[in-house]
N, C-alpha and C positions, 0 to 999 in steps of 0.2 A: 155370096159372101161379100160384104162392103169392105172398104179400106179401113173402117173403123172396128172391124172384126178380125179375130185371129182364131185359128183352129189349133188346139194342142193335142198331141198324142203322147201320152205318159204311160210308162210301164211301171206298176208297183208290184213289189214281191215281199214275201215274208210278212213281218210285223205291219208294215205300212199298208199292204193289201188287206190284212185283216182289220185294222183300224178303219180303213176307208169303207169296207163293207159294213162294218158295225155302225159307223155314222150314217151311212145311207139307210140302213134298216130302221135306226132309232129315229132319224129325222124324217124319213119317208121322202127323201130328196133324190133327184137325178144326180148323176155324176157332175154334170155341168153346174147345177145349182150349188152342189156341196163345194166344188172347186171355186166358184165365184165367191161364196161366203168366206171360205178360207182365205182367198186372196185379199178380200176387203179387210178382214181382221188382221192379217199379216201387214198390209199396207198402213193401217191405222196405227199399228204398234211401232212400226219402223220409220215411218216418213213424218217429219214435223211439217205442219202446214206453213206456208210462206206468209210472212207478215205483209199486210197491205201497207205500202209505202206511205200513203197519205195518212193513215191512221196511226202509224208508227211516229210520223213527224208531229202530228197533233198531240201526241202524248209528251213530246218534249218542249214544243213551243208553248211558253207561258206556263210550264209545269211548276215552277216555283210558287207562283201565285202570291208572292210577297213583293213589297217594294213600292215606290212611289208610282202614281198613275202616269207621270210624264217620263218615266224612265226611258223608254225608246227614243225620245227626242232630246233628252238631256243627259244621256248616259256619260258623256265626256265630263260634264260638270261634276257628277256624282263620283265618278272615278277619281278625278283630280282632288276632290275634297277627301276621299278616303285615303289616297296616297299621301296627301299633305299631312293627314293625321298620323300615319305611320312613319314617314320619312319626311320631315320638314324641309322645304326647299330653301329657307332662309336660315342663315346663322344668326342665332340670338345674341345680342349684346348682353353682357353681364359678367358677374364674377365667376371665373372658371372653377373655383373650389367649392 
């Protein structure tokens, strides 16, 4: 047995033993094959696959797909313009009424 193998000794009784024997006969599988298949199905149902960090990042970088082509180099200009529109930096002369 190698370090990547484990040996399992399990005792099944009652309904569990009946179900196991039934599956073995129906599938024509050895006990080991049946347990391996069951473990794989259980694992697939319970464990979420880990997301690949590079693929995850790629989905965020440039995800908007909108905006000027030079946004990365002139973002401060665009931000200043947008803020100026919302919150003028200069007090305007004129009639307060």
